[in-house]
MIDOSE-1310 file (N, C-alpha, C; in nm, 2 decimals, decimal comma, always signed):
residues 297
maqv	-1,05/-0,38/+7,98/-1,06/-0,44/+7,84/-1,20/-0,48/+7,82; -1,27/-0,54/+7,93/-1,41/-0,58/+7,91/-1,50/-0,46/+7,89; -1,46/-0,34/+7,96/-1,55/-0,22/+7,94/-1,54/-0,17/+7,80; -1,42/-0,18/+7,74/-1,40/-0,14/+7,60/-1,48/-0,23/+7,51
ldkp	-1,48/-0,36/+7,54/-1,55/-0,45/+7,45/-1,70/-0,43/+7,46; -1,75/-0,39/+7,58/-1,89/-0,38/+7,61/-1,95/-0,26/+7,54; -1,87/-0,16/+7,50/-1,92/-0,04/+7,44/-1,98/-0,07/+7,30; -2,09/-0,02/+7,27/-2,16/-0,04/+7,14/-2,08/+0,03/+7,03
mtsa	-2,06/-0,04/+6,92/-1,98/+0,02/+6,80/-2,07/+0,11/+6,73; -2,02/+0,23/+6,71/-2,10/+0,34/+6,64/-2,07/+0,32/+6,49; -2,17/+0,32/+6,41/-2,16/+0,31/+6,26/-2,12/+0,45/+6,21; -2,06/+0,44/+6,09/-2,02/+0,57/+6,02/-2,15/+0,64/+5,98
pslp	-2,14/+0,77/+5,99/-2,26/+0,85/+5,95/-2,29/+0,83/+5,80; -2,42/+0,80/+5,78/-2,47/+0,78/+5,64/-2,48/+0,91/+5,57; -2,46/+0,90/+5,43/-2,47/+1,02/+5,35/-2,62/+1,05/+5,32; -2,65/+1,18/+5,30/-2,78/+1,21/+5,26/-2,82/+1,14/+5,13
paer	-2,95/+1,11/+5,11/-2,99/+1,04/+4,98/-2,95/+1,12/+4,86; -2,96/+1,25/+4,86/-2,93/+1,32/+4,74/-2,78/+1,31/+4,70; -2,69/+1,31/+4,81/-2,55/+1,30/+4,78/-2,51/+1,16/+4,73; -2,58/+1,06/+4,79/-2,55/+0,92/+4,75/-2,60/+0,90/+4,60
tarr	-2,71/+0,96/+4,57/-2,75/+0,95/+4,43/-2,65/+1,02/+4,33; -2,60/+1,14/+4,37/-2,50/+1,21/+4,29/-2,38/+1,13/+4,27; -2,33/+1,07/+4,38/-2,21/+0,99/+4,37/-2,23/+0,87/+4,28; -2,34/+0,80/+4,30/-2,37/+0,68/+4,22/-2,38/+0,72/+4,07
ravl	-2,44/+0,84/+4,04/-2,45/+0,88/+3,90/-2,31/+0,92/+3,85; -2,22/+0,98/+3,93/-2,09/+1,01/+3,88/-2,01/+0,88/+3,85; -2,02/+0,78/+3,93/-1,95/+0,65/+3,91/-2,00/+0,59/+3,78; -2,13/+0,59/+3,76/-2,19/+0,53/+3,64/-2,15/+0,61/+3,51
ewia	-2,14/+0,74/+3,52/-2,09/+0,82/+3,41/-1,95/+0,79/+3,38; -1,87/+0,78/+3,48/-1,72/+0,75/+3,46/-1,71/+0,61/+3,39; -1,79/+0,51/+3,44/-1,78/+0,38/+3,38/-1,82/+0,39/+3,23; -1,93/+0,46/+3,20/-1,98/+0,47/+3,07/-1,88/+0,54/+2,97
vhal	-1,82/+0,65/+3,02/-1,73/+0,72/+2,93/-1,60/+0,64/+2,91; -1,54/+0,58/+3,02/-1,42/+0,51/+3,00/-1,44/+0,37/+2,94; -1,56/+0,32/+2,95/-1,58/+0,19/+2,88/-1,58/+0,21/+2,73; -1,63/+0,32/+2,68/-1,62/+0,35/+2,54/-1,48/+0,37/+2,50
gvaa	-1,40/+0,44/+2,58/-1,26/+0,46/+2,55/-1,18/+0,34/+2,55; -1,20/+0,25/+2,65/-1,13/+0,12/+2,66/-1,17/+0,03/+2,54; -1,30/+0,03/+2,50/-1,34/-0,05/+2,39/-1,27/+0,00/+2,26; -1,27/+0,13/+2,24/-1,20/+0,19/+2,12/-1,05/+0,16/+2,12
alff	-0,99/+0,17/+2,24/-0,85/+0,14/+2,25/-0,82/-0,01/+2,22; -0,90/-0,10/+2,27/-0,88/-0,24/+2,24/-0,91/-0,27/+2,09; -1,00/-0,20/+2,03/-1,03/-0,22/+1,89/-0,91/-0,19/+1,80; -0,83/-0,08/+1,84/-0,71/-0,05/+1,76/-0,59/-0,12/+1,80
tlpf	-0,59/-0,16/+1,93/-0,46/-0,22/+1,99/-0,45/-0,37/+1,96; -0,56/-0,44/+1,97/-0,56/-0,59/+1,96/-0,49/-0,64/+1,84; -0,51/-0,58/+1,72/-0,44/-0,63/+1,60/-0,29/-0,63/+1,62; -0,24/-0,52/+1,68/-0,09/-0,51/+1,70/-0,05/-0,61/+1,80
vfvf	-0,13/-0,63/+1,91/-0,10/-0,74/+2,01/-0,09/-0,87/+1,94; -0,19/-0,90/+1,85/-0,19/-1,03/+1,79/-0,07/-1,05/+1,70; -0,03/-0,95/+1,62/+0,09/-0,96/+1,54/+0,21/-0,98/+1,62; +0,22/-0,91/+1,74/+0,34/-0,92/+1,82/+0,35/-1,06/+1,88
ltsl	+0,24/-1,11/+1,93/+0,24/-1,24/+2,00/+0,27/-1,35/+1,89; +0,21/-1,34/+1,77/+0,24/-1,44/+1,67/+0,39/-1,44/+1,63; +0,45/-1,32/+1,63/+0,59/-1,31/+1,59/+0,68/-1,38/+1,69; +0,63/-1,42/+1,81/+0,71/-1,48/+1,91/+0,68/-1,63/+1,93
msds	+0,60/-1,68/+1,83/+0,56/-1,83/+1,84/+0,66/-1,91/+1,75; +0,65/-2,04/+1,77/+0,73/-2,13/+1,69/+0,66/-2,15/+1,55; +0,72/-2,22/+1,46/+0,66/-2,24/+1,33/+0,53/-2,31/+1,34; +0,53/-2,42/+1,42/+0,41/-2,50/+1,43/+0,30/-2,43/+1,50
qals	+0,33/-2,36/+1,61/+0,23/-2,29/+1,69/+0,17/-2,17/+1,62; +0,24/-2,11/+1,53/+0,19/-2,00/+1,45/+0,07/-2,04/+1,36; +0,07/-2,16/+1,32/-0,04/-2,21/+1,24/-0,16/-2,27/+1,32; -0,15/-2,27/+1,45/-0,25/-2,32/+1,54/-0,35/-2,21/+1,58
rdli	-0,44/-2,24/+1,67/-0,54/-2,14/+1,72/-0,49/-2,08/+1,85; -0,37/-2,11/+1,89/-0,32/-2,05/+2,02/-0,30/-1,90/+2,00; -0,33/-1,83/+2,11/-0,31/-1,68/+2,11/-0,19/-1,64/+2,19; -0,14/-1,73/+2,28/-0,03/-1,69/+2,36/+0,09/-1,79/+2,33
pqvw	+0,21/-1,74/+2,31/+0,32/-1,83/+2,28/+0,35/-1,93/+2,39; +0,36/-2,05/+2,36/+0,40/-2,15/+2,46/+0,55/-2,13/+2,50; +0,63/-2,10/+2,40/+0,77/-2,07/+2,42/+0,80/-1,94/+2,35; +0,86/-1,84/+2,42/+0,88/-1,71/+2,35/+1,00/-1,72/+2,27
ewdn	+0,98/-1,72/+2,14/+1,09/-1,74/+2,04/+1,14/-1,60/+2,00; +1,22/-1,54/+2,08/+1,28/-1,41/+2,05/+1,38/-1,42/+1,93; +1,43/-1,54/+1,91/+1,52/-1,57/+1,80/+1,46/-1,54/+1,66; +1,33/-1,53/+1,65/+1,26/-1,50/+1,52/+1,31/-1,36/+1,47
yrkv	+1,33/-1,27/+1,56/+1,38/-1,14/+1,51/+1,52/-1,14/+1,46; +1,60/-1,23/+1,52/+1,74/-1,24/+1,47/+1,74/-1,30/+1,33; +1,65/-1,40/+1,31/+1,64/-1,46/+1,18/+1,59/-1,36/+1,07; +1,50/-1,27/+1,11/+1,46/-1,17/+1,01/+1,57/-1,08/+0,98
fatp	+1,65/-1,03/+1,08/+1,76/-0,95/+1,05/+1,87/-1,02/+0,96; +1,87/-1,15/+0,98/+1,97/-1,22/+0,91/+1,93/-1,25/+0,76; +1,81/-1,22/+0,73/+1,76/-1,24/+0,59/+1,84/-1,15/+0,50; +1,89/-1,21/+0,39/+1,97/-1,13/+0,29/+1,89/-1,01/+0,24
gflt	+1,94/-0,89/+0,25/+1,87/-0,77/+0,20/+1,79/-0,69/+0,30; +1,76/-0,75/+0,41/+1,68/-0,68/+0,51/+1,74/-0,55/+0,56; +1,87/-0,56/+0,59/+1,93/-0,44/+0,64/+1,95/-0,33/+0,53; +1,96/-0,38/+0,40/+1,96/-0,29/+0,29/+1,83/-0,22/+0,28
wwrn	+1,72/-0,29/+0,30/+1,59/-0,23/+0,29/+1,57/-0,12/+0,40; +1,63/-0,15/+0,52/+1,63/-0,05/+0,63/+1,70/+0,07/+0,59; +1,82/+0,05/+0,53/+1,90/+0,17/+0,49/+1,83/+0,25/+0,39; +1,77/+0,19/+0,29/+1,71/+0,26/+0,18/+1,58/+0,33/+0,23
tlly	+1,51/+0,27/+0,33/+1,39/+0,34/+0,38/+1,43/+0,46/+0,46; +1,54/+0,45/+0,54/+1,58/+0,56/+0,62/+1,63/+0,68/+0,53; +1,69/+0,64/+0,42/+1,74/+0,74/+0,33/+1,62/+0,81/+0,26; +1,52/+0,73/+0,22/+1,40/+0,78/+0,15/+1,32/+0,87/+0,25
aglg	+1,29/+0,81/+0,36/+1,20/+0,89/+0,46/+1,28/+1,01/+0,52; +1,40/+0,99/+0,56/+1,47/+1,10/+0,63/+1,51/+1,21/+0,54; +1,57/+1,18/+0,43/+1,61/+1,29/+0,33/+1,49/+1,35/+0,27; +1,39/+1,27/+0,24/+1,27/+1,32/+0,18/+1,19/+1,41/+0,27
tvlt	+1,19/+1,38/+0,40/+1,12/+1,47/+0,50/+1,20/+1,60/+0,51; +1,33/+1,60/+0,52/+1,41/+1,72/+0,53/+1,39/+1,81/+0,41; +1,39/+1,75/+0,29/+1,37/+1,83/+0,17/+1,23/+1,89/+0,16; +1,13/+1,81/+0,20/+0,99/+1,86/+0,19/+0,97/+1,98/+0,29
vvss	+1,02/+1,96/+0,41/+1,01/+2,07/+0,51/+1,08/+2,20/+0,46; +1,20/+2,18/+0,42/+1,28/+2,30/+0,38/+1,22/+2,37/+0,26; +1,17/+2,30/+0,16/+1,11/+2,36/+0,04/+0,97/+2,41/+0,06; +0,90/+2,35/+0,16/+0,76/+2,39/+0,18/+0,74/+2,52/+0,26
ipva	+0,84/+2,54/+0,36/+0,82/+2,65/+0,45/+0,82/+2,79/+0,38; +0,91/+2,82/+0,29/+0,91/+2,95/+0,22/+0,78/+2,97/+0,14; +0,73/+2,87/+0,07/+0,61/+2,88/-0,01/+0,49/+2,91/+0,08; +0,48/+2,83/+0,19/+0,37/+2,85/+0,28/+0,37/+2,98/+0,35
yala	+0,49/+3,03/+0,38/+0,51/+3,16/+0,44/+0,46/+3,27/+0,35; +0,50/+3,26/+0,22/+0,46/+3,36/+0,12/+0,31/+3,36/+0,10; +0,25/+3,24/+0,09/+0,10/+3,24/+0,07/+0,03/+3,28/+0,20; +0,09/+3,27/+0,31/+0,02/+3,31/+0,44/+0,03/+3,46/+0,47
kfrf	+0,15/+3,52/+0,44/+0,18/+3,65/+0,49/+0,21/+3,76/+0,39; +0,23/+3,72/+0,27/+0,26/+3,82/+0,16/+0,13/+3,85/+0,09; +0,12/+3,98/+0,04/+0,01/+4,02/-0,04/+0,06/+4,05/-0,18; +0,02/+3,97/-0,28/+0,07/+3,99/-0,41/-0,03/+3,95/-0,51
rgrs	-0,02/+4,00/-0,63/-0,12/+3,96/-0,73/-0,10/+3,82/-0,77; -0,21/+3,75/-0,78/-0,21/+3,60/-0,81/-0,20/+3,51/-0,69; -0,21/+3,57/-0,57/-0,20/+3,49/-0,45/-0,31/+3,39/-0,44; -0,43/+3,43/-0,46/-0,54/+3,33/-0,46/-0,53/+3,23/-0,56
lslm	-0,49/+3,27/-0,68/-0,47/+3,17/-0,79/-0,36/+3,07/-0,75; -0,25/+3,11/-0,69/-0,14/+3,02/-0,65/-0,20/+2,92/-0,55; -0,28/+2,97/-0,45/-0,33/+2,88/-0,35/-0,43/+2,78/-0,42; -0,50/+2,82/-0,51/-0,59/+2,73/-0,58/-0,51/+2,62/-0,66
lvvs	-0,40/+2,66/-0,71/-0,31/+2,56/-0,78/-0,26/+2,46/-0,68; -0,22/+2,51/-0,56/-0,17/+2,42/-0,46/-0,28/+2,32/-0,42; -0,40/+2,37/-0,40/-0,51/+2,28/-0,36/-0,55/+2,19/-0,47; -0,54/+2,23/-0,59/-0,57/+2,14/-0,71/-0,47/+2,03/-0,72
mmml	-0,34/+2,06/-0,69/-0,24/+1,96/-0,69/-0,27/+1,85/-0,58; -0,33/+1,89/-0,47/-0,37/+1,79/-0,37/-0,47/+1,70/-0,42; -0,56/+1,74/-0,51/-0,67/+1,66/-0,56/-0,63/+1,58/-0,68; -0,51/+1,59/-0,73/-0,46/+1,52/-0,84/-0,40/+1,39/-0,80
ppqv	-0,46/+1,27/-0,84/-0,41/+1,14/-0,80/-0,27/+1,12/-0,86; -0,18/+1,06/-0,79/-0,04/+1,03/-0,85/-0,05/+0,94/-0,97; -0,15/+0,85/-0,97/-0,16/+0,76/-1,08/-0,18/+0,83/-1,22; -0,24/+0,95/-1,21/-0,26/+1,03/-1,33/-0,14/+1,07/-1,40
viip	-0,03/+1,10/-1,33/+0,09/+1,16/-1,38/+0,20/+1,06/-1,38; +0,18/+0,94/-1,34/+0,29/+0,84/-1,32/+0,35/+0,80/-1,45; +0,28/+0,80/-1,56/+0,34/+0,76/-1,69/+0,43/+0,86/-1,74; +0,39/+0,99/-1,75/+0,49/+1,09/-1,80/+0,61/+1,11/-1,70
mylf	+0,58/+1,10/-1,57/+0,69/+1,11/-1,47/+0,79/+0,99/-1,49; +0,74/+0,87/-1,51/+0,83/+0,76/-1,53/+0,91/+0,78/-1,65; +0,85/+0,82/-1,76/+0,92/+0,84/-1,88/+1,03/+0,94/-1,87; +1,00/+1,05/-1,79/+1,10/+1,15/-1,77/+1,22/+1,10/-1,68
wakq	+1,19/+1,04/-1,57/+1,30/+1,00/-1,48/+1,37/+0,87/-1,53; +1,30/+0,78/-1,59/+1,36/+0,65/-1,63/+1,42/+0,66/-1,77; +1,35/+0,73/-1,86/+1,40/+0,73/-2,00/+1,50/+0,85/-2,03; +1,46/+0,97/-1,98/+1,54/+1,09/-2,01/+1,66/+1,10/-1,91
ldls	+1,64/+1,07/-1,78/+1,75/+1,09/-1,69/+1,81/+0,96/-1,65; +1,75/+0,84/-1,69/+1,81/+0,71/-1,67/+1,83/+0,69/-1,52; +1,73/+0,71/-1,44/+1,73/+0,69/-1,29/+1,64/+0,58/-1,25; +1,60/+0,50/-1,34/+1,52/+0,38/-1,30/+1,61/+0,29/-1,22
gtlw	+1,54/+0,21/-1,12/+1,62/+0,12/-1,04/+1,68/+0,19/-0,92; +1,65/+0,32/-0,89/+1,69/+0,39/-0,78/+1,58/+0,46/-0,71; +1,60/+0,52/-0,60/+1,50/+0,60/-0,52/+1,50/+0,75/-0,55; +1,60/+0,79/-0,63/+1,61/+0,93/-0,66/+1,49/+0,99/-0,73
plii	+1,42/+0,92/-0,82/+1,30/+0,98/-0,87/+1,19/+1,01/-0,77; +1,20/+0,95/-0,65/+1,10/+0,97/-0,54/+1,16/+1,08/-0,45; +1,29/+1,09/-0,44/+1,35/+1,19/-0,34/+1,36/+1,33/-0,40; +1,41/+1,34/-0,52/+1,44/+1,47/-0,58/+1,31/+1,56/-0,59
pmaf	+1,20/+1,51/-0,63/+1,08/+1,59/-0,64/+1,04/+1,66/-0,50; +1,08/+1,59/-0,39/+1,05/+1,65/-0,26/+1,12/+1,78/-0,24; +1,23/+1,81/-0,31/+1,30/+1,93/-0,29/+1,23/+2,05/-0,35; +1,12/+2,02/-0,42/+1,04/+2,13/-0,48/+0,90/+2,15/-0,41
gdaf	+0,89/+2,10/-0,29/+0,77/+2,12/-0,21/+0,67/+2,02/-0,23; +0,58/+2,01/-0,14/+0,47/+1,92/-0,14/+0,34/+1,99/-0,12; +0,24/+1,97/-0,20/+0,11/+2,05/-0,20/+0,04/+2,04/-0,06; +0,03/+1,92/-0,01/-0,03/+1,90/+0,12/+0,04/+1,97/+0,23
sifl	+0,18/+1,96/+0,23/+0,26/+2,02/+0,33/+0,25/+2,17/+0,33; +0,25/+2,22/+0,20/+0,24/+2,37/+0,19/+0,10/+2,42/+0,24; +0,00/+2,35/+0,20/-0,13/+2,39/+0,24/-0,15/+2,39/+0,40; -0,11/+2,27/+0,45/-0,12/+2,26/+0,60/-0,04/+2,36/+0,68
lrqf	+0,08/+2,38/+0,63/+0,17/+2,48/+0,70/+0,12/+2,62/+0,68; +0,06/+2,65/+0,56/+0,01/+2,78/+0,53/-0,11/+2,81/+0,63; -0,19/+2,71/+0,65/-0,31/+2,73/+0,75/-0,26/+2,75/+0,89; -0,15/+2,69/+0,92/-0,09/+2,71/+1,06/-0,03/+2,85/+1,07
lmtv	+0,04/+2,90/+0,96/+0,11/+3,03/+0,97/+0,00/+3,14/+0,97; -0,12/+3,11/+0,92/-0,22/+3,22/+0,93/-0,26/+3,25/+1,07; -0,23/+3,16/+1,17/-0,26/+3,19/+1,31/-0,15/+3,27/+1,38; -0,04/+3,29/+1,31/+0,07/+3,37/+1,37/+0,03/+3,52/+1,35
pdey	+0,02/+3,59/+1,46/-0,02/+3,74/+1,45/+0,08/+3,82/+1,36; +0,02/+3,90/+1,28/+0,11/+3,99/+1,19/+0,19/+4,09/+1,27; +0,14/+4,12/+1,40/+0,21/+4,22/+1,48/+0,36/+4,18/+1,51; +0,38/+4,05/+1,53/+0,52/+4,00/+1,55/+0,61/+4,02/+1,43
ldaa	+0,55/+4,00/+1,31/+0,63/+4,02/+1,19/+0,66/+4,17/+1,17; +0,56/+4,26/+1,20/+0,57/+4,40/+1,18/+0,68/+4,45/+1,28; +0,68/+4,40/+1,40/+0,78/+4,44/+1,50/+0,92/+4,40/+1,46; +0,93/+4,28/+1,40/+1,06/+4,24/+1,35/+1,11/+4,33/+1,23
rvdg	+1,02/+4,37/+1,14/+1,06/+4,45/+1,03/+1,10/+4,59/+1,08; +1,03/+4,64/+1,18/+1,06/+4,77/+1,23/+1,20/+4,77/+1,30; +1,24/+4,66/+1,35/+1,37/+4,64/+1,41/+1,48/+4,62/+1,31; +1,44/+4,62/+1,18/+1,54/+4,61/+1,07/+1,56/+4,47/+1,02
cgel	+1,48/+4,38/+1,05/+1,49/+4,24/+1,00/+1,43/+4,23/+0,86; +1,51/+4,16/+0,78/+1,45/+4,13/+0,64/+1,36/+4,02/+0,65; +1,30/+3,98/+0,53/+1,20/+3,88/+0,53/+1,26/+3,74/+0,57; +1,38/+3,71/+0,52/+1,45/+3,59/+0,56/+1,48/+3,58/+0,70
rtli	+1,53/+3,69/+0,76/+1,56/+3,69/+0,90/+1,43/+3,68/+0,99; +1,33/+3,74/+0,94/+1,20/+3,74/+1,01/+1,14/+3,59/+1,01; +1,16/+3,53/+0,89/+1,11/+3,39/+0,88/+1,19/+3,30/+0,98; +1,32/+3,31/+0,98/+1,40/+3,22/+1,06/+1,39/+3,25/+1,21
gvvl	+1,40/+3,38/+1,24/+1,41/+3,42/+1,38/+1,27/+3,44/+1,45; +1,17/+3,46/+1,38/+1,04/+3,49/+1,44/+0,93/+3,38/+1,41; +0,92/+3,35/+1,28/+0,81/+3,27/+1,24/+0,84/+3,12/+1,27; +0,96/+3,07/+1,24/+0,99/+2,93/+1,26/+0,98/+2,89/+1,40
pmar	+1,03/+2,97/+1,50/+1,01/+2,92/+1,64/+0,86/+2,91/+1,68; +0,78/+3,00/+1,62/+0,64/+3,00/+1,66/+0,56/+2,89/+1,58; +0,62/+2,84/+1,47/+0,55/+2,74/+1,39/+0,61/+2,60/+1,41; +0,67/+2,58/+1,52/+0,73/+2,44/+1,54/+0,62/+2,33/+1,54
pgia	+0,50/+2,35/+1,60/+0,40/+2,24/+1,60/+0,36/+2,21/+1,45; +0,34/+2,32/+1,37/+0,30/+2,30/+1,23/+0,41/+2,23/+1,15; +0,53/+2,27/+1,18/+0,65/+2,20/+1,11/+0,66/+2,06/+1,15; +0,64/+2,03/+1,28/+0,64/+1,89/+1,33/+0,53/+1,81/+1,26
aial	+0,42/+1,87/+1,24/+0,30/+1,80/+1,18/+0,34/+1,76/+1,04; +0,38/+1,85/+0,96/+0,41/+1,82/+0,82/+0,53/+1,72/+0,81; +0,63/+1,74/+0,90/+0,74/+1,64/+0,90/+0,70/+1,50/+0,93; +0,61/+1,49/+1,03/+0,56/+1,35/+1,06/+0,47/+1,30/+0,95
fqff	+0,39/+1,38/+0,89/+0,31/+1,33/+0,78/+0,39/+1,28/+0,66; +0,50/+1,36/+0,63/+0,58/+1,32/+0,52/+0,67/+1,20/+0,55; +0,71/+1,19/+0,68/+0,79/+1,07/+0,72/+0,71/+0,95/+0,71; +0,59/+0,95/+0,77/+0,50/+0,84/+0,76/+0,47/+0,80/+0,62
yawn	+0,44/+0,90/+0,53/+0,41/+0,86/+0,39/+0,53/+0,79/+0,33; +0,65/+0,85/+0,34/+0,76/+0,79/+0,28/+0,80/+0,65/+0,34; +0,78/+0,63/+0,47/+0,81/+0,51/+0,53/+0,72/+0,40/+0,48; +0,59/+0,43/+0,46/+0,49/+0,33/+0,42/+0,47/+0,32/+0,27
dyfg	+0,54/+0,41/+0,19/+0,51/+0,41/+0,05/+0,55/+0,28/-0,02; +0,45/+0,23/-0,08/+0,47/+0,10/-0,16/+0,46/+0,13/-0,31; +0,38/+0,22/-0,35/+0,35/+0,24/-0,49/+0,48/+0,30/-0,56; +0,54/+0,40/-0,50/+0,66/+0,46/-0,56/+0,77/+0,37/-0,58
pqiy	+0,82/+0,30/-0,48/+0,93/+0,20/-0,50/+0,90/+0,09/-0,59; +0,77/+0,05/-0,60/+0,73/-0,06/-0,69/+0,75/-0,01/-0,84; +0,72/+0,12/-0,86/+0,73/+0,17/-1,00/+0,88/+0,19/-1,04; +0,96/+0,26/-0,95/+1,09/+0,30/-0,99/+1,20/+0,20/-0,95
asen	+1,18/+0,13/-0,84/+1,30/+0,05/-0,79/+1,27/-0,10/-0,79; +1,16/-0,15/-0,85/+1,13/-0,29/-0,84/+1,24/-0,38/-0,92; +1,30/-0,32/-1,02/+1,40/-0,40/-1,10/+1,53/-0,41/-1,03; +1,55/-0,34/-0,92/+1,68/-0,34/-0,85/+1,66/-0,38/-0,70
pgaw	+1,68/-0,50/-0,66/+1,66/-0,54/-0,52/+1,75/-0,45/-0,42; +1,86/-0,40/-0,47/+1,94/-0,32/-0,38/+1,88/-0,18/-0,35; +1,77/-0,14/-0,42/+1,71/-0,02/-0,39/+1,57/-0,03/-0,33; +1,54/-0,16/-0,29/+1,40/-0,18/-0,23/+1,39/-0,11/-0,09
tlsy	+1,27/-0,07/-0,06/+1,25/-0,02/+0,08/+1,18/-0,13/+0,16; +1,15/-0,10/+0,29/+1,09/-0,20/+0,37/+0,95/-0,24/+0,33; +0,88/-0,14/+0,28/+0,74/-0,17/+0,24/+0,73/-0,26/+0,12; +0,82/-0,24/+0,03/+0,83/-0,33/-0,09/+0,90/-0,46/-0,06
gles	+1,01/-0,45/+0,02/+1,08/-0,58/+0,05/+1,00/-0,67/+0,14; +0,90/-0,61/+0,22/+0,82/-0,70/+0,31/+0,73/-0,79/+0,22; +0,68/-0,74/+0,11/+0,60/-0,82/+0,02/+0,69/-0,94/-0,03; +0,81/-0,91/-0,07/+0,90/-1,02/-0,11/+0,93/-1,12/+0,00
fkga	+0,95/-1,06/+0,12/+0,97/-1,15/+0,24/+0,85/-1,24/+0,26; +0,73/-1,18/+0,25/+0,61/-1,26/+0,28/+0,60/-1,37/+0,18; +0,63/-1,34/+0,05/+0,62/-1,45/-0,05/+0,72/-1,56/-0,03; +0,84/-1,52/+0,02/+0,94/-1,63/+0,05/+0,92/-1,71/+0,17
hhtd	+0,84/-1,65/+0,27/+0,81/-1,72/+0,39/+0,66/-1,73/+0,41; +0,59/-1,77/+0,31/+0,44/-1,77/+0,31/+0,39/-1,87/+0,41; +0,46/-1,97/+0,45/+0,41/-2,06/+0,56/+0,47/-2,03/+0,69; +0,57/-1,95/+0,70/+0,63/-1,91/+0,83/+0,57/-1,78/+0,88
wnlt	+0,45/-1,79/+0,93/+0,38/-1,67/+0,98/+0,45/-1,61/+1,09; +0,52/-1,68/+1,17/+0,59/-1,62/+1,29/+0,70/-1,52/+1,23; +0,77/-1,56/+1,13/+0,88/-1,48/+1,08/+0,82/-1,36/+1,00; +0,71/-1,38/+0,93/+0,64/-1,27/+0,86/+0,59/-1,17/+0,96
maat	+0,53/-1,21/+1,07/+0,48/-1,12/+1,17/+0,60/-1,05/+1,24; +0,71/-1,12/+1,26/+0,83/-1,05/+1,32/+0,88/-0,94/+1,23; +0,89/-0,97/+1,10/+0,93/-0,87/+1,00/+0,83/-0,75/+1,00; +0,70/-0,78/+1,01/+0,60/-0,67/+1,02/+0,62/-0,59/+1,14
vlvm	+0,65/-0,65/+1,26/+0,67/-0,57/+1,38/+0,79/-0,48/+1,36; +0,90/-0,53/+1,30/+1,02/-0,44/+1,28/+0,99/-0,33/+1,18; +0,90/-0,35/+1,09/+0,87/-0,24/+1,00/+0,78/-0,14/+1,07; +0,69/-0,18/+1,15/+0,59/-0,09/+1,22/+0,65/-0,01/+1,34
apvi	+0,75/-0,08/+1,40/+0,80/-0,02/+1,53/+0,85/+0,12/+1,52; +0,94/+0,15/+1,42/+0,99/+0,29/+1,41/+0,88/+0,40/+1,40; +0,78/+0,37/+1,32/+0,67/+0,46/+1,30/+0,59/+0,48/+1,43; +0,57/+0,37/+1,50/+0,49/+0,38/+1,63/+0,57/+0,46/+1,73
lvff	+0,70/+0,44/+1,74/+0,79/+0,51/+1,84/+0,80/+0,65/+1,80; +0,81/+0,69/+1,68/+0,82/+0,83/+1,64/+0,69/+0,90/+1,67; +0,58/+0,84/+1,64/+0,45/+0,91/+1,68/+0,43/+0,92/+1,83; +0,48/+0,81/+1,90/+0,46/+0,81/+2,05/+0,54/+0,93/+2,11
faqk	+0,66/+0,96/+2,07/+0,74/+1,06/+2,13/+0,70/+1,20/+2,07; +0,64/+1,21/+1,95/+0,61/+1,34/+1,89/+0,46/+1,37/+1,88; +0,38/+1,29/+1,95/+0,23/+1,30/+1,93/+0,18/+1,44/+1,99; +0,24/+1,49/+2,09/+0,20/+1,62/+2,14/+0,21/+1,73/+2,04
afve	+0,33/+1,74/+1,98/+0,35/+1,84/+1,87/+0,26/+1,81/+1,75; +0,25/+1,69/+1,72/+0,17/+1,65/+1,60/+0,02/+1,69/+1,62; -0,04/+1,65/+1,73/-0,18/+1,69/+1,76/-0,20/+1,84/+1,76; -0,11/+1,91/+1,83/-0,12/+2,05/+1,84/-0,11/+2,12/+1,70
gvtl	-0,02/+2,07/+1,62/+0,00/+2,13/+1,48/-0,12/+2,10/+1,40; -0,18/+1,98/+1,40/-0,30/+1,95/+1,32/-0,42/+2,03/+1,37; -0,43/+2,05/+1,50/-0,54/+2,11/+1,56/-0,55/+2,26/+1,53; -0,43/+2,33/+1,53/-0,43/+2,47/+1,51/-0,43/+2,51/+1,36
tgvk	-0,43/+2,42/+1,27/-0,42/+2,45/+1,12/-0,55/+2,51/+1,07; -0,66/+2,48/+1,14/-0,79/+2,52/+1,09/-0,85/+2,64/+1,17; -0,77/+2,70/+1,26/-0,82/+2,81/+1,34/-0,86/+2,93/+1,26; -0,78/+2,96/+1,16/-0,79/+3,08/+1,08/-0,76/+3,05/+0,94
g	-0,83/+3,11/+0,84/-0,80/+3,08/+0,70/-0,87/+3,16/+0,61
């Protein structure tokens, strides 16, 4: 035992100066790159964290400078759900966003396919009309549209003036999906036609499976737009509380609980949560669809 202790301890072999310098530089580069990423993530995340923490505070603490709840008041969410009309706003929003997204996708796919793969006279003019519709602000046509839906068809006080037009396509969705379909090789379509497939069967059996990322992108864009839409429900459904959506109802909720910031923040979390969850689970298809739309055009 003494002999073992008497042996001199050998130090680990030192690295060459050049390798030590390279490792130090790699560590510094990693810190620099990820520090910017962490700072950007905190910049976008901290407001949501603040809203969530405030939603779990008591009435008195929500008006203080505290950032962390002293007592976690999970009952605030129950109070929000118990608010008269809140579940109705949820149902109306799901109807508006869900049915509107389905109608937009179904109606936009054939138009985008025709603009991307068919050769016909007036194709460039049709594409220019679609692009021009994207640049037309909705406020410009809101008065004639309101007179048509409210006065001629007597649909004021409902969400149908917002849902029905989605069955006729959306300019942004058509353009975005058209750009994606331009990346689909024509050889696949020609092979399907040689096998005897008609245009409809080619679209359903060949094009749609290859266009899933683009379809997912336009579906998410439309869902987010309808879920967060405040202008449309304010114009058509403001006179009927039974047709309010979450975005419009949240304004009324905030007015009724202007001093209860904890309840207001809890209602805000419940409105934001579905959108965040949908994007979290579909972000891969969403990013892929948006990325590939500008490859060819």
